NUSEFI-187978 format. One record per residue (C-alpha): x negated, y, z; residue in one letter; residue number from 1. Coordinates in pm, whole numbers, plus 50000, padded with zeros to 5 digits. Each point is the difference from the previous one (the first is absolute). Last residue first. Example, Ala and Ser with C-alpha at 12.3 -4.5 7.8 and 13.67 -1.06 7.14 Angstrom:
! NUSEFI-187978
<X:48633; Y:49894; Z:50714; resn:S; resi:2>
<X:50137; Y:49656; Z:50066; resn:A; resi:1>
//
This chain:
! NUSEFI-187978
<X:36203; Y:47514; Z:32785; resn:G; resi:328>
<X:49963; Y:50044; Z:49630; resn:V; resi:327>
<X:50344; Y:49847; Z:49939; resn:R; resi:326>
<X:50160; Y:50214; Z:50269; resn:E; resi:325>
<X:49837; Y:50315; Z:49858; resn:A; resi:324>
<X:50123; Y:49921; Z:49651; resn:C; resi:323>
<X:50355; Y:49949; Z:50127; resn:G; resi:322>
<X:49996; Y:50324; Z:50198; resn:I; resi:321>
<X:49872; Y:50186; Z:49693; resn:E; resi:320>
<X:50263; Y:49846; Z:49784; resn:R; resi:319>
<X:50283; Y:50100; Z:50249; resn:I; resi:318>
<X:49866; Y:50352; Z:50000; resn:V; resi:317>
<X:50001; Y:50008; Z:49621; resn:N; resi:316>
<X:50356; Y:49874; Z:49992; resn:L; resi:315>
<X:50114; Y:50271; Z:50241; resn:N; resi:314>
<X:49846; Y:50265; Z:49774; resn:G; resi:313>
<X:50162; Y:49846; Z:49700; resn:Q; resi:312>
<X:50342; Y:50010; Z:50169; resn:E; resi:311>
<X:49955; Y:50365; Z:50087; resn:F; resi:310>
<X:49888; Y:50081; Z:49641; resn:I; resi:309>
<X:50305; Y:49818; Z:49867; resn:L; resi:308>
<X:50230; Y:50192; Z:50231; resn:L; resi:307>
<X:49848; Y:50332; Z:49884; resn:G; resi:306>
<X:50043; Y:49890; Z:49633; resn:D; resi:305>
<X:50371; Y:49937; Z:50068; resn:T; resi:304>
<X:50050; Y:50358; Z:50107; resn:A; resi:303>
<X:50148; Y:50145; Z:50324; resn:D; resi:302>
<X:49675; Y:50059; Z:50188; resn:A; resi:301>
<X:49799; Y:50051; Z:49680; resn:L; resi:300>
<X:50107; Y:50369; Z:49966; resn:A; resi:299>
<X:49904; Y:50065; Z:50361; resn:V; resi:298>
<X:49672; Y:49822; Z:49945; resn:W; resi:297>
<X:49922; Y:50223; Z:49705; resn:Y; resi:296>
<X:50093; Y:50324; Z:50171; resn:R; resi:295>
<X:49759; Y:49914; Z:50281; resn:E; resi:294>
<X:49738; Y:49886; Z:49754; resn:W; resi:293>
<X:50010; Y:50329; Z:49804; resn:Y; resi:292>
<X:49985; Y:50213; Z:50317; resn:M; resi:291>
<X:49695; Y:49811; Z:50113; resn:K; resi:290>
<X:49835; Y:50059; Z:49662; resn:C; resi:289>
<X:50070; Y:50367; Z:50022; resn:R; resi:288>
<X:49845; Y:50014; Z:50350; resn:D; resi:287>
<X:49694; Y:49808; Z:49886; resn:E; resi:286>
<X:49955; Y:50241; Z:49703; resn:L; resi:285>
<X:50003; Y:50290; Z:50240; resn:S; resi:284>
<X:50296; Y:50234; Z:50022; resn:L; resi:283>
<X:49928; Y:50373; Z:49964; resn:E; resi:282>
<X:50054; Y:50244; Z:50287; resn:N; resi:281>
<X:49798; Y:50263; Z:49812; resn:T; resi:280>
<X:49788; Y:50116; Z:50289; resn:A; resi:279>
<X:49968; Y:49664; Z:50178; resn:Y; resi:278>
<X:49929; Y:49801; Z:49682; resn:M; resi:277>
<X:49741; Y:50255; Z:49893; resn:F; resi:276>
<X:49840; Y:50019; Z:50348; resn:F; resi:275>
<X:49944; Y:49623; Z:49997; resn:Y; resi:274>
<X:49881; Y:49985; Z:49643; resn:S; resi:273>
<X:49736; Y:50270; Z:50025; resn:N; resi:272>
<X:50075; Y:50340; Z:49858; resn:W; resi:271>
<X:49781; Y:50164; Z:49728; resn:H; resi:270>
<X:50159; Y:49763; Z:49745; resn:M; resi:269>
<X:50331; Y:50178; Z:50047; resn:C; resi:268>
<X:50085; Y:50077; Z:49637; resn:Y; resi:267>
<X:50348; Y:49842; Z:50014; resn:M; resi:266>
<X:49913; Y:49741; Z:49737; resn:V; resi:265>
<X:49653; Y:49931; Z:50150; resn:R; resi:264>
<X:50141; Y:49968; Z:50354; resn:R; resi:263>
<X:50261; Y:49761; Z:49876; resn:L; resi:262>
<X:49747; Y:49789; Z:49821; resn:C; resi:261>
<X:49786; Y:49993; Z:50319; resn:R; resi:260>
<X:50297; Y:49887; Z:50209; resn:T; resi:259>
<X:50078; Y:49712; Z:49757; resn:H; resi:258>
<X:49628; Y:49900; Z:49992; resn:F; resi:257>
<X:49995; Y:50001; Z:50381; resn:E; resi:256>
<X:50291; Y:49765; Z:50021; resn:N; resi:255>
<X:49867; Y:49781; Z:49721; resn:L; resi:254>
<X:49662; Y:49970; Z:50179; resn:D; resi:253>
<X:50179; Y:49916; Z:50333; resn:Q; resi:252>
<X:50216; Y:49737; Z:49842; resn:Q; resi:251>
<X:49703; Y:49843; Z:49825; resn:Q; resi:250>
<X:49793; Y:50004; Z:50313; resn:N; resi:249>
<X:50281; Y:49834; Z:50196; resn:V; resi:248>
<X:50029; Y:49724; Z:49734; resn:T; resi:247>
<X:50293; Y:50011; Z:49767; resn:F; resi:246>
<X:50295; Y:49773; Z:50059; resn:L; resi:245>
<X:50219; Y:50265; Z:50162; resn:P; resi:244>
<X:49954; Y:50218; Z:49690; resn:F; resi:243>
<X:50117; Y:49737; Z:49753; resn:F; resi:242>
<X:50369; Y:50119; Z:49951; resn:P; resi:241>
<X:49878; Y:50368; Z:50041; resn:F; resi:240>
<X:49751; Y:49987; Z:49715; resn:L; resi:239>
<X:50238; Y:50142; Z:49737; resn:W; resi:238>
<X:50073; Y:50278; Z:50246; resn:A; resi:237>
<X:49651; Y:50142; Z:49930; resn:F; resi:236>
<X:50083; Y:50033; Z:49630; resn:V; resi:235>
<X:50342; Y:50155; Z:50095; resn:P; resi:234>
<X:49810; Y:50263; Z:50200; resn:L; resi:233>
<X:49806; Y:50123; Z:49698; resn:V; resi:232>
<X:50260; Y:50103; Z:49734; resn:Y; resi:231>
<X:50309; Y:50138; Z:50180; resn:S; resi:230>
<X:49874; Y:50067; Z:50352; resn:N; resi:229>
<X:49680; Y:50156; Z:49862; resn:F; resi:228>
<X:50205; Y:50210; Z:49749; resn:L; resi:227>
<X:50216; Y:50124; Z:50289; resn:A; resi:226>
<X:49683; Y:50082; Z:50195; resn:K; resi:225>
<X:49854; Y:50194; Z:49712; resn:R; resi:224>
<X:50320; Y:50195; Z:49958; resn:L; resi:223>
<X:50029; Y:50082; Z:50369; resn:A; resi:222>
<X:49638; Y:50119; Z:50000; resn:T; resi:221>
<X:50076; Y:50255; Z:49725; resn:L; resi:220>
<X:49690; Y:50043; Z:49782; resn:T; resi:219>
<X:50148; Y:49973; Z:49650; resn:F; resi:218>
<X:49763; Y:50208; Z:49782; resn:G; resi:217>
<X:49933; Y:49738; Z:49726; resn:K; resi:216>
<X:49663; Y:49910; Z:50150; resn:L; resi:215>
<X:50174; Y:49930; Z:50335; resn:R; resi:214>
<X:50228; Y:49755; Z:49825; resn:F; resi:213>
<X:49693; Y:49783; Z:49949; resn:S; resi:212>
<X:50006; Y:49921; Z:50374; resn:N; resi:211>
<X:50303; Y:49776; Z:49954; resn:V; resi:210>
<X:49842; Y:49814; Z:49707; resn:M; resi:209>
<X:49673; Y:49947; Z:50192; resn:A; resi:208>
<X:50208; Y:49860; Z:50291; resn:V; resi:207>
<X:50174; Y:49758; Z:49773; resn:G; resi:206>
<X:49674; Y:49880; Z:49850; resn:Q; resi:205>
<X:49857; Y:49957; Z:50347; resn:R; resi:204>
<X:50309; Y:49801; Z:50093; resn:V; resi:203>
<X:49961; Y:49771; Z:49703; resn:K; resi:202>
<X:49644; Y:49922; Z:50093; resn:L; resi:201>
<X:50103; Y:49936; Z:50365; resn:M; resi:200>
<X:50249; Y:49748; Z:49874; resn:T; resi:199>
<X:49739; Y:49819; Z:49790; resn:K; resi:198>
<X:49771; Y:49985; Z:50299; resn:Q; resi:197>
<X:50272; Y:49874; Z:50230; resn:I; resi:196>
<X:50101; Y:49719; Z:49758; resn:M; resi:195>
<X:49635; Y:49894; Z:49952; resn:A; resi:194>
<X:49947; Y:49996; Z:50380; resn:S; resi:193>
<X:50319; Y:49804; Z:50082; resn:F; resi:192>
<X:49857; Y:49656; Z:50037; resn:G; resi:191>
<X:50171; Y:49687; Z:49859; resn:L; resi:190>
<X:49657; Y:49827; Z:49981; resn:K; resi:189>
<X:50070; Y:49921; Z:49630; resn:P; resi:188>
<X:50112; Y:50362; Z:49923; resn:T; resi:187>
<X:50344; Y:50162; Z:49981; resn:F; resi:186>
<X:50098; Y:50341; Z:49869; resn:V; resi:185>
<X:50355; Y:50126; Z:50054; resn:Y; resi:184>
<X:50237; Y:50150; Z:49746; resn:G; resi:183>
<X:50229; Y:49703; Z:49974; resn:L; resi:182>
<X:49701; Y:49774; Z:49940; resn:Y; resi:181>
<X:49651; Y:50129; Z:49898; resn:K; resi:180>
<X:49728; Y:49746; Z:49977; resn:I; resi:179>
<X:49635; Y:49966; Z:50102; resn:E; resi:178>
<X:49749; Y:49721; Z:49965; resn:K; resi:177>
<X:50176; Y:49829; Z:49707; resn:V; resi:176>
<X:50048; Y:49634; Z:49890; resn:W; resi:175>
<X:50127; Y:49982; Z:49645; resn:E; resi:174>
<X:50274; Y:49773; Z:49870; resn:I; resi:173>
<X:49917; Y:49800; Z:49684; resn:K; resi:172>
<X:50280; Y:49932; Z:49760; resn:N; resi:171>
<X:50067; Y:49650; Z:49860; resn:N; resi:170>
<X:50289; Y:49934; Z:50235; resn:G; resi:169>
<X:49933; Y:50221; Z:50301; resn:C; resi:168>
<X:49632; Y:49932; Z:50068; resn:K; resi:167>
<X:49783; Y:50063; Z:50306; resn:L; resi:166>
<X:49647; Y:49870; Z:50031; resn:A; resi:165>
<X:49891; Y:49959; Z:50362; resn:I; resi:164>
<X:49632; Y:50040; Z:50066; resn:D; resi:163>
<X:50022; Y:50067; Z:50370; resn:P; resi:162>
<X:49901; Y:50333; Z:50142; resn:Y; resi:161>
<X:49722; Y:50099; Z:50233; resn:G; resi:160>
<X:49992; Y:50094; Z:50367; resn:I; resi:159>
<X:50276; Y:49846; Z:50218; resn:A; resi:158>
<X:50272; Y:50214; Z:50147; resn:R; resi:157>
<X:50213; Y:49953; Z:49693; resn:A; resi:156>
<X:50194; Y:50182; Z:49732; resn:S; resi:155>
<X:50024; Y:49929; Z:49633; resn:F; resi:154>
<X:50191; Y:50239; Z:49772; resn:L; resi:153>
<X:50163; Y:49896; Z:49678; resn:A; resi:152>
<X:50112; Y:50195; Z:49694; resn:Q; resi:151>
<X:50283; Y:50023; Z:49753; resn:T; resi:150>
<X:49932; Y:50304; Z:49784; resn:K; resi:149>
<X:49865; Y:49816; Z:49694; resn:N; resi:148>
<X:50251; Y:49717; Z:50047; resn:Y; resi:147>
<X:50307; Y:50227; Z:49956; resn:N; resi:146>
<X:50259; Y:49733; Z:50069; resn:I; resi:145>
<X:50303; Y:49949; Z:49779; resn:P; resi:144>
<X:50354; Y:49975; Z:50147; resn:Q; resi:143>
<X:50214; Y:49769; Z:49790; resn:A; resi:142>
<X:50169; Y:49867; Z:50323; resn:T; resi:141>
<X:49918; Y:49633; Z:49938; resn:L; resi:140>
<X:49644; Y:50074; Z:49870; resn:T; resi:139>
<X:49931; Y:50234; Z:50288; resn:C; resi:138>
<X:50110; Y:49732; Z:50249; resn:Y; resi:137>
<X:49772; Y:49737; Z:49842; resn:Y; resi:136>
<X:49706; Y:50238; Z:49984; resn:E; resi:135>
<X:50039; Y:50092; Z:50368; resn:L; resi:134>
<X:50041; Y:49632; Z:50106; resn:D; resi:133>
<X:49681; Y:49900; Z:49813; resn:E; resi:132>
<X:49814; Y:50309; Z:50133; resn:F; resi:131>
<X:50095; Y:49912; Z:50355; resn:F; resi:130>
<X:49897; Y:49636; Z:49963; resn:S; resi:129>
<X:49647; Y:50108; Z:49886; resn:S; resi:128>
<X:49977; Y:50251; Z:50288; resn:L; resi:127>
<X:50103; Y:49732; Z:50249; resn:K; resi:126>
<X:49742; Y:49758; Z:49864; resn:K; resi:125>
<X:49728; Y:50261; Z:50023; resn:E; resi:124>
<X:50100; Y:50072; Z:50356; resn:L; resi:123>
<X:49969; Y:49639; Z:50088; resn:E; resi:122>
<X:49650; Y:49994; Z:49855; resn:L; resi:121>
<X:49906; Y:50317; Z:50183; resn:C; resi:120>
<X:50123; Y:49856; Z:50330; resn:Q; resi:119>
<X:49796; Y:49688; Z:49931; resn:L; resi:118>
<X:49684; Y:50212; Z:49960; resn:S; resi:117>
<X:50085; Y:50199; Z:50315; resn:Y; resi:116>
<X:50036; Y:49690; Z:50210; resn:K; resi:115>
<X:50359; Y:49931; Z:50111; resn:L; resi:114>
<X:50193; Y:50112; Z:50307; resn:G; resi:113>
<X:50249; Y:50219; Z:49818; resn:I; resi:112>
<X:50070; Y:49935; Z:49634; resn:G; resi:111>
<X:49901; Y:50251; Z:49732; resn:G; resi:110>
<X:50207; Y:50303; Z:49939; resn:A; resi:109>
<X:50241; Y:50132; Z:49733; resn:M; resi:108>
<X:50152; Y:50348; Z:49953; resn:I; resi:107>
<X:50209; Y:50106; Z:49703; resn:A; resi:106>
<X:50043; Y:50359; Z:49902; resn:A; resi:105>
<X:50265; Y:50094; Z:49746; resn:L; resi:104>
<X:50070; Y:50350; Z:49858; resn:D; resi:103>
<X:50306; Y:50047; Z:49771; resn:D; resi:102>
<X:50231; Y:50124; Z:50279; resn:A; resi:101>
<X:49830; Y:49892; Z:50324; resn:F; resi:100>
<X:49939; Y:49629; Z:50027; resn:H; resi:99>
<X:49791; Y:49878; Z:50292; resn:H; resi:98>
<X:49900; Y:49632; Z:49993; resn:S; resi:97>
<X:49877; Y:49765; Z:50264; resn:L; resi:96>
<X:49890; Y:49692; Z:49807; resn:C; resi:95>
<X:50089; Y:49653; Z:49886; resn:C; resi:94>
<X:50374; Y:50080; Z:49972; resn:N; resi:93>
<X:49959; Y:50202; Z:49680; resn:L; resi:92>
<X:50333; Y:49894; Z:49860; resn:T; resi:91>
<X:50195; Y:50129; Z:50304; resn:E; resi:90>
<X:49802; Y:50329; Z:49990; resn:T; resi:89>
<X:50122; Y:50050; Z:49638; resn:L; resi:88>
<X:50362; Y:49969; Z:50102; resn:D; resi:87>
<X:50057; Y:50372; Z:50012; resn:S; resi:86>
<X:49873; Y:50037; Z:49640; resn:H; resi:85>
<X:50336; Y:50105; Z:49849; resn:Y; resi:84>
<X:50088; Y:50209; Z:50306; resn:T; resi:83>
<X:49670; Y:50185; Z:49978; resn:I; resi:82>
<X:50059; Y:50070; Z:49625; resn:F; resi:81>
<X:50356; Y:50116; Z:50062; resn:L; resi:80>
<X:49883; Y:50249; Z:50260; resn:L; resi:79>
<X:49718; Y:50115; Z:49774; resn:P; resi:78>
<X:50255; Y:50068; Z:49718; resn:T; resi:77>
<X:50265; Y:50159; Z:50222; resn:F; resi:76>
<X:49797; Y:50312; Z:50064; resn:I; resi:75>
<X:50019; Y:50083; Z:49629; resn:S; resi:74>
<X:49710; Y:50167; Z:49834; resn:G; resi:73>
<X:49947; Y:49734; Z:49734; resn:Q; resi:72>
<X:50302; Y:49781; Z:49914; resn:P; resi:71>
<X:49933; Y:49633; Z:50080; resn:G; resi:70>
<X:49796; Y:49759; Z:49788; resn:G; resi:69>
<X:50095; Y:49752; Z:49737; resn:K; resi:68>
<X:50176; Y:49979; Z:49660; resn:R; resi:67>
<X:50011; Y:50368; Z:49905; resn:I; resi:66>
<X:50163; Y:50020; Z:49651; resn:R; resi:65>
<X:49834; Y:50203; Z:49720; resn:F; resi:64>
<X:50094; Y:50329; Z:49838; resn:W; resi:63>
<X:49779; Y:50074; Z:49701; resn:K; resi:62>
<X:49684; Y:50206; Z:50054; resn:S; resi:61>
<X:49993; Y:50372; Z:50025; resn:R; resi:60>
<X:49736; Y:50239; Z:49854; resn:E; resi:59>
<X:49977; Y:50335; Z:50178; resn:G; resi:58>
<X:49638; Y:49949; Z:50098; resn:K; resi:57>
<X:50067; Y:49650; Z:50131; resn:I; resi:56>
<X:50356; Y:49897; Z:50103; resn:E; resi:55>
<X:50086; Y:49651; Z:50105; resn:I; resi:54>
<X:50362; Y:49874; Z:50019; resn:F; resi:53>
<X:50214; Y:49850; Z:50268; resn:A; resi:52>
<X:50302; Y:49772; Z:50056; resn:R; resi:51>
<X:50180; Y:49862; Z:50296; resn:R; resi:50>
<X:50267; Y:49731; Z:49976; resn:N; resi:49>
<X:49896; Y:49838; Z:50324; resn:M; resi:48>
<X:49884; Y:50120; Z:50339; resn:L; resi:47>
<X:50288; Y:50222; Z:50118; resn:W; resi:46>
<X:50262; Y:49774; Z:49849; resn:N; resi:45>
<X:49848; Y:49701; Z:50191; resn:E; resi:44>
<X:49975; Y:50201; Z:50322; resn:I; resi:43>
<X:50364; Y:50098; Z:49978; resn:W; resi:42>
<X:50112; Y:49649; Z:49915; resn:I; resi:41>
<X:49795; Y:49864; Z:50293; resn:L; resi:40>
<X:50148; Y:50258; Z:50236; resn:Y; resi:39>
<X:50350; Y:49894; Z:49898; resn:K; resi:38>
<X:49909; Y:49634; Z:50047; resn:R; resi:37>
<X:49886; Y:50042; Z:50364; resn:P; resi:36>
<X:49632; Y:49913; Z:50066; resn:I; resi:35>
<X:49981; Y:49654; Z:50147; resn:G; resi:34>
<X:49632; Y:49929; Z:49965; resn:M; resi:33>
<X:50063; Y:49754; Z:49723; resn:R; resi:32>
<X:50157; Y:50284; Z:49800; resn:K; resi:31>
<X:49706; Y:50229; Z:50061; resn:L; resi:30>
<X:49773; Y:49718; Z:49867; resn:K; resi:29>
<X:50204; Y:49965; Z:49681; resn:G; resi:28>
<X:50009; Y:50380; Z:49941; resn:I; resi:27>
<X:49620; Y:50016; Z:50049; resn:C; resi:26>
<X:49932; Y:49704; Z:49769; resn:G; resi:25>
<X:50230; Y:50142; Z:49731; resn:L; resi:24>
<X:49834; Y:50344; Z:50003; resn:F; resi:23>
<X:49632; Y:49917; Z:50041; resn:W; resi:22>
<X:49823; Y:50297; Z:50157; resn:L; resi:21>
<X:49674; Y:50056; Z:49813; resn:Q; resi:20>
<X:50003; Y:50375; Z:49991; resn:D; resi:19>
<X:50024; Y:50022; Z:50385; resn:F; resi:18>
<X:49680; Y:49802; Z:50044; resn:A; resi:17>
<X:49787; Y:50130; Z:49711; resn:S; resi:16>
<X:49750; Y:49720; Z:50075; resn:R; resi:15>
<X:50036; Y:49871; Z:50355; resn:F; resi:14>
<X:49696; Y:50061; Z:50212; resn:D; resi:13>
<X:49913; Y:49738; Z:50262; resn:V; resi:12>
<X:49770; Y:50078; Z:50292; resn:F; resi:11>
<X:49861; Y:49666; Z:50126; resn:I; resi:10>
<X:49869; Y:49983; Z:50356; resn:T; resi:9>
<X:49759; Y:49723; Z:50100; resn:G; resi:8>
<X:49919; Y:49950; Z:50367; resn:V; resi:7>
<X:49710; Y:49807; Z:50156; resn:P; resi:6>
<X:50087; Y:49871; Z:50344; resn:S; resi:5>
<X:49834; Y:50140; Z:50314; resn:S; resi:4>
<X:50338; Y:49991; Z:50181; resn:N; resi:3>
<X:50040; Y:50376; Z:49974; resn:A; resi:2>
<X:49941; Y:49956; Z:49627; resn:M; resi:1>
//
C-alpha cells in the first residue's frame, strides 16, 4: 500500500482447529522433521487410544473412540497444532502470510509501476492462486476451513473498490469493511480510529465498574486504584504496540483520556490534569508506553525476532534507496 498498490488481505478461520488434528498425518510430518523416535512414541500414545462419552441430564452414551483432535485444556495441543502446520507458509508462497496458532492472515498486493486497473487484475490472479493453494493444503492435511468466518479486506489509496469475486472451491468469500484479528480492529484505510474508539468504550465500561464499588460502601482510594490497574490499565496497554504509529492528536487524546479516567476513579475531577498528575505522581499513558517499548527492545536484543526486525529494517532502507535511484 505504501507503493500505491492495492492490497488484499485474507483472514482464514480453520474450523474447530485443534479438534481436527489428523493423528497419522501429524506423526508422519513430525517424523520427517527429525523428531527423535522416543518423542514420537510418546506423542503417538498421548494422541491415540483415547475414548469419551456424552452425558446429557444424567444419561450417558456408549464409549466411543476419538479418532482426531488433541486433548482439550492441554498446553501441548496448540503447540502440536502449530508444529503440524509449520510448513503452511511454504505452500502459500504467493503471499506474505502470518500464522499465529489457528489464525492465518495472508497479504497480497498488485504489481508496482502498473496502472491501477492492471494492478487490480494482477491482485485478482494472486488471490485466486492463493485460494487454490490453500484448499490443496487443507485437503492434504485434513484441516477443514470455516468458509463463513473466512473474510477478505481490501486496502488501497485509491477511492473505490474493484469488483473481485472471491471463491475458495465452491464457497464464496466475503469482502468486509472492518475485521478483528488477534484482538485488533483493522479497516480498509488501515487507520486506527476504529480500534481507538472500541478501546475507549471498553475503558469507560471498566471505569464504570470500578466506580460502582462506591455504591456498595467501598470508598478506599487504594482499592479503586488497584481495581483500575487490574481491569482498566490492561485495556490501555493493549494499544501500546501501535501507540507510536498513532497521529500526534490521537496520542494526545488518549493521554488526556487516560488521565481523565484516573481522575474519575480517584474522585479528583475538581483538579485539572496537570495538577492531578503532579499531586498524585501518577505516570502518564505516554510514560507507560515508553517503559513498555524500552523493556520490549531489551527483550528483543537477544531474540531471533529482534534480529529479523533489524534485517527487515535494513532491507526496507535498501529498497527505498533503490526506488529513489530508479526515479532519479
